[in-house]
C-alpha positions as CSV (number, residue, x, y, z in Angstrom):
1,M,0.0,0.0,0.0
2,K,2.9,2.4,0.8
3,N,4.5,1.8,-2.6
4,I,1.2,2.5,-4.3
5,S,0.8,5.7,-2.4
6,R,4.3,6.8,-3.3
7,W,3.7,5.9,-7.0
8,L,0.5,7.9,-7.1
9,A,2.2,10.9,-5.4
10,G,4.9,10.9,-8.1
11,L,2.5,10.5,-10.9
12,P,1.8,14.2,-11.5
13,A,5.5,15.0,-11.8
14,Y,6.0,12.1,-14.2
15,L,3.1,13.2,-16.4
16,W,4.3,16.8,-16.4
17,S,7.8,15.7,-17.5
18,G,6.2,14.1,-20.5
19,W,5.4,17.5,-22.0
20,G,8.9,17.9,-23.3
21,A,8.6,14.6,-25.2
22,I,5.2,15.5,-26.5
23,A,6.5,18.9,-27.7
24,S,9.3,17.3,-29.6
25,L,6.9,14.9,-31.3
26,L,4.7,17.7,-32.3
27,L,7.6,19.5,-33.8
28,M,8.5,16.4,-35.7
29,L,5.0,16.1,-37.0
30,A,5.0,19.7,-38.1
31,A,8.3,19.2,-40.0
32,W,6.7,16.1,-41.6
33,E,3.7,18.1,-42.6
34,W,5.8,20.8,-44.1
35,A,8.0,18.3,-46.1
36,S,4.8,16.7,-47.4
37,G,3.6,20.0,-48.7
38,L,7.0,20.6,-50.3
39,Y,7.4,17.2,-52.0
40,G,3.8,16.2,-52.6
41,E,1.6,13.3,-51.5
42,L,3.1,10.9,-54.0
43,I,6.6,11.2,-52.4
44,L,5.7,11.9,-48.8
45,P,2.1,11.6,-47.6
46,D,1.2,13.8,-44.7
47,P,0.9,12.5,-41.1
48,R,-2.9,12.4,-41.3
49,S,-2.8,10.0,-44.3
50,A,-0.3,7.7,-42.6
51,A,-2.4,7.8,-39.3
52,S,-5.6,7.0,-41.2
53,T,-4.0,4.1,-43.0
54,L,-2.6,2.8,-39.7
55,M,-6.1,3.1,-38.0
56,Q,-7.6,1.1,-40.9
57,M,-5.0,-1.6,-40.5
58,L,-5.6,-1.8,-36.8
59,A,-9.3,-1.8,-37.1
60,S,-9.2,-4.6,-39.7
61,G,-6.9,-6.7,-37.4
62,A,-4.2,-7.0,-40.1
63,A,-1.6,-5.0,-38.1
64,W,-1.8,-6.7,-34.7
65,P,-0.2,-10.1,-35.6
66,E,2.8,-8.4,-37.4
67,L,3.3,-5.9,-34.5
68,Q,3.1,-8.8,-32.0
69,V,5.7,-10.8,-33.8
70,T,8.1,-7.9,-34.2
71,A,7.7,-6.8,-30.5
72,R,8.3,-10.4,-29.3
73,R,11.5,-10.7,-31.4
74,A,12.8,-7.2,-30.5
75,L,12.1,-7.6,-26.7
76,S,13.5,-11.2,-26.6
77,G,16.8,-10.1,-28.1
78,F,16.9,-6.9,-25.9
79,V,16.2,-8.8,-22.7
80,L,18.9,-11.3,-23.5
81,A,21.4,-8.5,-24.2
82,L,20.3,-6.6,-21.1
83,A,20.9,-9.6,-18.9
84,A,24.2,-10.8,-20.4
85,G,25.6,-7.3,-21.1
86,S,24.8,-5.9,-17.6
87,A,26.2,-9.0,-15.7
88,L,29.3,-9.4,-17.8
89,G,29.9,-5.6,-18.0
90,M,29.8,-5.3,-14.2
91,A,32.1,-8.3,-13.8
92,A,34.6,-6.8,-16.3
93,G,34.4,-3.4,-14.6
94,V,35.7,-4.6,-11.3
95,S,38.9,-5.9,-12.9
96,M,41.3,-3.8,-14.9
97,T,42.7,-6.9,-16.6
98,A,39.2,-7.9,-17.7
99,S,38.4,-4.4,-18.9
100,M,41.5,-4.3,-21.1
101,M,40.9,-7.8,-22.5
102,S,37.3,-7.0,-23.3
103,R,38.0,-3.7,-25.1
104,P,39.0,-5.2,-28.5
105,I,36.1,-7.6,-28.4
106,V,33.7,-4.8,-27.8
107,T,35.3,-2.8,-30.6
108,V,34.8,-5.7,-33.0
109,L,31.2,-6.2,-32.0
110,I,30.3,-2.5,-32.3
111,G,32.3,-2.1,-35.6
112,T,30.8,-5.1,-37.4
113,P,27.6,-3.9,-39.3
114,P,24.4,-5.6,-38.2
115,I,23.8,-6.8,-41.8
116,A,27.0,-8.9,-41.5
117,W,25.6,-10.6,-38.3
118,L,22.3,-11.0,-40.1
119,V,24.0,-13.0,-42.9
120,L,25.7,-15.2,-40.4
121,A,22.5,-15.7,-38.4
122,L,20.7,-16.8,-41.6
123,L,23.4,-19.5,-42.1
124,W,23.2,-20.6,-38.5
125,F,19.5,-20.3,-37.6
126,G,17.6,-20.2,-40.9
127,A,14.6,-18.0,-41.5
128,G,12.9,-18.5,-38.1
129,D,12.8,-16.3,-35.0
130,G,16.4,-17.2,-34.2
131,T,17.8,-14.9,-36.9
132,P,16.2,-11.6,-35.9
133,V,16.6,-12.4,-32.1
134,F,20.3,-13.2,-32.5
135,T,20.9,-10.1,-34.6
136,V,19.2,-7.9,-32.1
137,F,21.2,-9.5,-29.3
138,I,24.5,-9.0,-30.9
139,A,23.8,-5.4,-31.9
140,A,22.5,-4.4,-28.4
141,F,24.9,-6.4,-26.2
142,P,28.1,-4.2,-26.6
143,V,26.2,-1.0,-25.8
144,I,24.9,-2.4,-22.6
145,F,28.2,-4.1,-21.8
146,V,30.1,-0.8,-22.1
147,G,27.6,1.1,-19.9
148,A,27.8,-1.6,-17.2
149,M,31.6,-1.7,-17.3
150,Q,31.9,2.1,-17.1
151,G,29.5,2.1,-14.2
152,A,31.5,-0.4,-12.2
153,R,34.9,1.2,-13.1
154,T,33.9,4.7,-12.0
155,L,32.7,3.8,-8.6
156,D,34.6,5.9,-6.0
157,G,37.4,3.8,-4.6
158,Q,37.1,5.4,-1.2
159,L,33.5,4.3,-0.9
160,R,34.6,0.7,-1.7
161,E,37.3,0.9,0.9
162,L,34.8,2.3,3.4
163,A,32.4,-0.6,2.7
164,R,35.2,-3.1,3.3
165,T,36.3,-1.3,6.5
166,L,32.7,-1.4,7.9
167,R,32.4,-5.0,6.8
168,M,29.2,-4.4,4.9
169,P,27.4,-7.6,3.9
170,A,27.9,-8.4,0.2
171,T,24.2,-8.0,-0.5
172,M,24.0,-4.6,1.1
173,R,27.2,-3.5,-0.6
174,F,25.7,-4.4,-4.0
175,T,22.2,-2.9,-3.4
176,D,23.2,0.3,-1.5
177,L,26.6,1.1,-3.0
178,Y,27.2,-0.5,-6.4
179,L,23.7,-0.6,-7.9
180,P,22.6,3.0,-7.4
181,H,25.8,4.3,-9.0
182,M,25.8,1.9,-11.9
183,L,22.2,2.5,-12.7
184,S,23.1,6.0,-13.8
185,Y,25.2,4.4,-16.5
186,L,23.0,1.4,-17.2
187,F,19.7,3.2,-17.9
188,P,21.1,5.3,-20.8
189,A,22.7,2.2,-22.2
190,W,19.5,0.2,-21.9
191,I,17.4,3.0,-23.6
192,T,20.0,3.3,-26.4
193,A,20.0,-0.5,-26.8
194,L,16.2,-0.6,-26.9
195,G,16.2,1.8,-29.9
196,I,18.9,-0.3,-31.6
197,S,16.8,-3.4,-31.0
198,W,13.8,-1.9,-32.8
199,K,15.8,-0.8,-35.8
200,V,17.7,-4.0,-36.2
201,V,14.7,-6.3,-35.8
202,V,12.8,-4.5,-38.6
203,M,15.9,-4.7,-40.9
204,A,16.3,-8.4,-40.1
205,E,12.6,-9.1,-40.9
206,L,12.8,-7.1,-44.1
207,L,15.7,-9.2,-45.4
208,A,15.2,-12.6,-43.8
209,S,11.6,-13.2,-42.6
210,S,8.1,-13.7,-44.0
211,D,6.3,-12.1,-41.1
212,G,6.6,-9.1,-38.8
213,V,6.7,-5.4,-39.6
214,G,9.9,-5.8,-41.7
215,A,8.2,-8.3,-44.0
216,A,5.1,-6.0,-44.2
217,L,7.4,-3.1,-45.2
218,A,8.8,-5.3,-48.0
219,V,5.3,-5.8,-49.3
220,T,4.5,-2.1,-49.2
221,R,7.7,-1.4,-51.0
222,S,6.9,-3.8,-53.8
223,H,3.4,-2.2,-54.1
224,L,4.8,1.3,-54.0
225,D,2.4,2.0,-51.2
226,T,4.0,5.0,-49.4
227,P,1.1,5.7,-47.0
228,A,1.2,2.1,-45.8
229,T,5.0,2.2,-45.4
230,L,4.7,5.3,-43.3
231,A,1.9,3.7,-41.3
232,W,4.1,0.8,-40.4
233,I,6.9,3.1,-39.4
234,M,4.5,5.1,-37.3
235,A,3.3,1.9,-35.6
236,I,6.7,0.6,-34.7
237,V,7.9,3.9,-33.4
238,S,4.8,4.2,-31.3
239,L,5.6,0.8,-29.8
240,L,9.1,1.8,-29.1
241,L,8.0,5.0,-27.3
242,A,5.4,3.0,-25.3
243,V,8.0,0.6,-24.0
244,E,10.5,3.4,-23.2
245,Y,8.1,5.8,-21.5
246,L,5.6,3.4,-19.9
247,V,8.0,0.7,-18.8
248,L,11.7,1.8,-18.6
249,E,11.1,5.4,-17.5
250,P,8.9,4.6,-14.5
251,I,11.4,2.0,-13.4
252,K,14.2,4.5,-13.7
253,R,12.3,7.0,-11.6
254,E,11.6,4.5,-9.0
255,V,15.1,3.1,-8.6
256,E,16.7,6.6,-8.7
257,R,14.5,8.1,-5.8
258,W,17.7,8.1,-3.8
259,R,19.0,11.1,-5.9
260,A,16.0,13.2,-4.9
261,A,16.5,12.2,-1.2
262,A,20.2,13.1,-1.4
C-alpha cells in the first residue's frame, strides 16, 4: 500500500515531465507536414494520411499479428542482451585486466555492421525467429556491456574501501553502493540498446523473414504504397515509445529516488 501511495504521489511529476517529449513529437509532425507539402503526397504523404492508414490496418486486425511478432523478437533479443551485457559488463568493470581484455572484443562487436551478423545468423538459424533475435542481441549487447563496465569502473574507490572497512554484507554492498551508482550508466545504455533493437529487428525481418513489420514493409515497397509504409513506421515507433516511457522510464524514476532524497 505504501508503494502504491508513493507511486501515485509521483505520478503528476512524471506526467508533467512528458510534455517535453510531446512537444518534440509535435515539432517532428510539423516538419513532416511541411515536407509533405513541399514534395507532394506521392513522395511523402502527410501525417494524417499515414495515421488514417494505420487506423484502418488496426481496425481490420491486419496489423496486430505483425506488431506482436516484431515486438516479441525485439524484446527477446533486448532482454537477453540486457541480462548478459549488464552482468558481464559489471564483472569486467571490477577488474582492470578484464576491462583491457574485453576492449578489442567490444570494438569488433560494435564495428561489425548488423547486416553482417544477419547473414551469419541466416546461415546458423535459418529464416525463423532465431535470426532476428540473435541479430538484435549481438547489436545491443556491446552497448549495454560498455555502460555496465563504465559504471563499475567509475565507482569511488574510497566508498569501496569504506564498505570493506565497515564490513558491509555483500548483498547490502551491492544494493546500496554499487547498484545506485551503476544505474546512472545502465539506464542510458538500456534505452539506447532498446532503440537499436527496434531498428535491427525490422531490418532483419525485411531481409530474412516472411512475417513481422519488416516483412510487411517489404510488401508495401513492392506495391509502391507509401502511406502504408509510413503507417508501419509510425506503428513501430509508437511501440518503441510506449516501451520506453511506460516501462523503462517509470522503473528508472523508482530506482533513482535516492537522488532526490540526497
